[in-house]
N, C-alpha and C positions, 0 to 999 in steps of 0.2 A: 179690559184687555191690556195686558202688559206685553209690549213688543220687545223682542230681544234678538240678538245674533249669537251664534255659538260656533265654536270650532274645537278641534282636538289636535294638540301638538304631537309631534312624532314620538315623544316619550310617553304619551298617553294622558297627559294633563288636559282635562276638559276646561274650556274657557267660555264663559257666558257674559254677554255685555248688554246692558239696558241703558239706553240714552234718556236722561231726564234733564231737560234744559232749564228747569225751574229753580235749580239750587246750585250754589257754588261748592257744595260739599259732595265728595265722592265717597262711596262705601265700597269696601273690599271684603269679601267673605270667602273663606276657604274651609271646605268640609273634607275631612279625612275619613275614609270609610273604615273606621275602627271605633268600636264601643265596647262596653263590658261583655257583650255576647261573644266577642272574639278572644276572650281570656280562657284559661283552663281553670277547672274547679280548684286546683291546688295553688294557683297564682292569680288571685283576683285583685281588682283595683288598679291595674296597670294603665288602662286607658285614661282613667282620671288622674293618675300620677303624672302622665305625660302632658296633660293639660297644663300642669304646673311647671314641669321641666322645660317646656317649650318657651317659657319666658326667662329661663336661666342663662341665656347667652348662647350665641352660635359662633361658628368658626371665625367670622370676621367682625362680629358685633358683640362686644362684652355684655352690654345691657340693652335689651330690646326697647324698653320704655323710653329711655332718654332721647334718642333721635326722633322717635315718633312724637313725643311731647314738644320737642323743639320745632317740629314741622306743624304744630297746631293740631295734632291728631289725638284720638282716644281709641282704646281697644278693650276687648274682653274675650272670653271664651267660655264654652261649656261642654260637658260630656254627658252622653246618655247611653242607653242600652245599645244603640245602633251606630252612632257616629260621634266624632269630636269636631266642634265648630269653633273657628277663630275668626273674629271680625274686627274691623276698624273703620273709622271715618276720619277724613282729613280734607283740607282745602284742595281743590283741583290742582292748583299751582304746585303742590308738593306731592302729587300722586306717585311719582317715581320712587319716593322714599318708601312707600308701602311695598312696592315690588322688590326693592332691595332688601327690606327687612324679612318679608315672608319667604323669598327665595333662599335667603341665606340659612334660615333655620330648617328649610326643607332639604337644603344641600347637606348640612352637617351641624348637628348640635355640638356645643363645646362641652362634652361630657367631662365632669370632674367629680371626684369623691366628695368634695365640699358641697357642690351644687346638689348632688343626689342626697346627701345627708340632710341638707337644709329642707329640700322639698319633701323628703320622706317625713320629716318631723312636722311640716306644715299639714300634710295630709293626715297624719296620725292625730294631730290636735283637732283637726276638722272632724274626724271620725268620732273622737271622744265628745267634743262640744255639741255637735249637731245630731248625733245618733245615739250616744250612750248617756249623756248627762242632761238631756232635754226631755221634758214630758212628752210622751208618745213618739220620741225620736226614733225608736227602733221598730216602728210600725212595719216598714217595708223589709227590714231584716228578718221579720217574722212572717209577714203575709206572702211575700214572693215565693219562698221555699214551700209554703203551704199549698200555693196554687200551681206551682211548676215543679215537676219531678224529674224531667229530662232536659228540657230546653235551658240554655244558659241565662235566660231571663230569671232564673231562680235565685240569682244573687244580685245584690244592689250595686249601683255604679261605684259607690265608695269602696266596695269589696265585701266579702263575706266576713272577714275578721281582720283585726289590726295587724296581726303577725305577718300576713301576706305582704304588706307594704314595709313593715319594720325589717323584714328579712330580704327584701329585694336586693339582688346583687347587681353590680355594674354590668356583668356579662348578660344577665337576663334583661336588663333595661336596654342595652345596646341591641340585643337581638330583637326586641319588640319594636324598636325604632326602625331598624333596617327592614323589618317585615312589612310595616304598615305606613311609614311616613315617606311615601314615594309619589312622584307625579302621576303615575297610572292608578294610584289609589286615592286621588284627590280631585276635587271640583273647585275651580276658581270662578267667582262671579264678581262683576263690577257694575255698579249702578251710579249714575251721575251724568253731568254734562260732558260726555266723552264720546269719541268716535270709535266704532268697532275696530277699524283697521289700525288705529293708533294703539288700542289696547292689545291687539294681536301682536303688534311689533314689540311692545313692551314685554308681553308674556314670553315671546320667543327670546328676547334679549336676556331676560333675567331667569327664566325657568327652562328654556330650551336645552341648555347644556347639562341639566341634571339627569342622571341615568334613571331609567325605569326600574321597577323592582320586581318585574316578572308577573305583574297582575295577579297577586296572591288572592285567592278566594277561599273562604271557609264554608264548610257545610255544617249546618246546625242541626242538632238532634231535634226531631219533631216531637212536640208534646203529645203523649198518648191521650186518647179520649177519656175524660173523667167520668167515672161510673157511679160514684157515691159522694155525698157531701162530706166535707172535712171540717174539723173544728179544733181550735186551739184557744185555751184560756190562760191568761197570765195575770199576775199581780204586780203592780208597779206603783211607785210613788207619783201618782198623777192627781190632778185636781178633782176629776170626776170620772165615773165609769164611761167607757166608750166601746163602740162596736164597729167593726169593719167587715164588709162582705165583698168578695171578689168572684167574678165569673170570667172564664176564658172567652175572648171575643175574636172577631175577624181581624185578619192582617190589615195594615194601613191602606194598601193599594188594592182594595176590593170594594164592590158595591155594598157589602154588608157593613163596612166601617161607617159609611154615611148614615145608614139606618140606625145603627147603634149610637152614634154620636147624637143624633136627634132625640133618641130615647133619653139619653142623659140630660139633655136640655129640657125636655118635657117634664122630667122629674125634678130638676134642680137648677134651672137657670132663671134666677130672679125671684122676687117676693111673691109672684103669682104662680110660681111653679108648684107642682103637686105636693112634693115632699115638704117644702117650706110652708105652704098654705095650710096643709092638713095636719101635719105632725109637729111643726114648730109653732105656728101661729095659733091654730085651733086647739089641738090636743095638748100642747105645751109639754111634749115628751122629751124634746131635744133642745139644747141651747144652740146647736148648729147641726146641719144635716146636708150632705152634699153627695151628688152622683157625678161621676166623670169617667172618661176613657183615658187609657194610658197613651194611646196613639202610636204604639210600637210598630215597626215595619213588619215583623212576624206577628203571630197571634198574641195579642196583648191582653190587658185586663179591663173589664168594666167594674168600677169600684163604687160602693156606697159607704160613706163614713159618717158616723154620728156621735156626738157627745151627749150623754144622757143627763137629764135633769134628775136630781136626787129623788129617790122614791120609785122610779121605774126600773125594772129589771131588764137584763139583756134579752131574755126570752120575750118579754112584752114588746120590746123594741123591734125584735126580729118579726114577730107576728104582725105588728103594725106596718112595717115595710113590705112584708110579703103580701099584705092586703092590697097595697098600691101596685105592686108588680102583677098580682093576679088580675087586677082591673085592666092593665095594659094587655094582658094575654087573652082576655075574653071580650073586651069592648073596643070598638074603634075610637080613636081620639077624634075630637070634633075638628071641623075645618079651620075654625078660628085659632084653636090651640096650635095646630100644626103650622099654620101660616105664620103665626107669631114667632115661633122658634126659628123657622126658616128665614124670616126677615132679620132676626137678630144676627144670625150667622152671615147673611149677606152684608149687613152693616159692618160686621167685624172684618170681612174680606175686603170691603172698600176701604175701611180705616187702615188696614195693614198695607194697602197699596200706596199710601200717601208718603211714607218715609222711604228714602233711598236705601237706608240700611235694611229695612224689612224686605224691600224688593230684592236686594242682593241675596239676603238670607233665604228667602222663599224660592228664588230661582235655583239656587244651589240645592236646596232640599228636594224639590220636585225632580230635579235631574237625578238626584240620588235614588229617588223612588223608582223612576223609569225614564222620564223625559220632562224637561222644564215646561213643556207645553201643557202638562197636566194642571199647572197653576191656573190657567185660564179656563179650565173645565170644572173647577170646584163648585161654582154657583149652580151649574146645571146638574151636577151630581147630587147635590142636596135637593134641588128643585124636583128631581125625578122621583123622590121617595113618596110613596102613597100611604094612606091610612092603613090599608091592609098590609103593606110592607112592615109597618111598625108593629102591628099585632102579631104577624107571623114570626118576626124576628124576636119579639118578646117571648113567645112560646118556646122557641129554640134556646134562646140565651138563658132564660130563667127556669129551664126544665129541672125536674127532680134529679138530684144526684150531681148537679153541676156547681153547687155553691161551696165557697170557702169562707169560713167564719172565724174571725179573730175577735176575742173579747178581752178588753182591759178592765180589770177590777182594781179600783183605787184602794191601796193599803190605808188602814186607819192611822 
């Protein structure tokens, strides 16, 4: 049980505080409710671009990293489909430095043509290096638009294509910032040996004067029901043939998510999991084989990915995987198998509660989902899943006409 206090400032900024007296380090986490799903199809990659721009200097602070490092702090950030997350840790004695830094870049970034040019180039190089010039790097540039036809999850966080970032104008960037980087579109969480009232005072001091942005909310196109299997085959300069399968799954904040997540663990969590034990170890069809969920807030993807050992075809690989999925659809998992994956998840939940940074990040994330209180209900949500839940969900998830198949063929 992680205890916390929370309040909302007059400008809409949510503030969550968790007291942990066991450490001299304090963690600050800020989630902005903007991810790649908030972009338009013609201008993608902007949420990720802003993850970089936010470190390029603000109205009163030319370089974000310098004062934080001088205060003994560390920081980083990430962007996904649903939100952008900025986090830092530093000694308690220098906590106000964090409030100064984060409030200033929420107040106003120091937009300049030079900064935009530099960060555009950084993102373009990242696009080329990680997605175009790396074996299997373009998997999700191909798989996501195969699986999604309407919802904005159909493009990757990095963007659909390089030109969208290369051609980003100062006017477009400023408009994106003013729309999403506001206190009423953010969640601030603090974890460490701190007092809630003190944090509320610091929050009011440093963030209270920033104007709200009008609580902008987007409505996302709902993905239509998939009625037939889809398939795409590409040739690439990759070490070995590979297959990727994706099925549309439940949204993150639903009972179905927990069932589907457990299915992924039954199939692929550890050396005794079904896919590894039967298809990697016994049949030696794959050099690696994984099943996982995307965990998106809206309907995301259940994905199985595998690298084929030479000699086996993509069709043989698909048939072998389908055999394992059919077993889940027709037979109940045994008690021991289900209990084992539940125990692993519980252990991971406990482990994630040991770090002040993890606690700050998790509290902000669950507040984004609906309420930070949900963090303390995760264990019981997984525990409530039954063997019949697993079977019935597998029937629906892996039903005929729901599969999206991407095949990589290695060029000679």
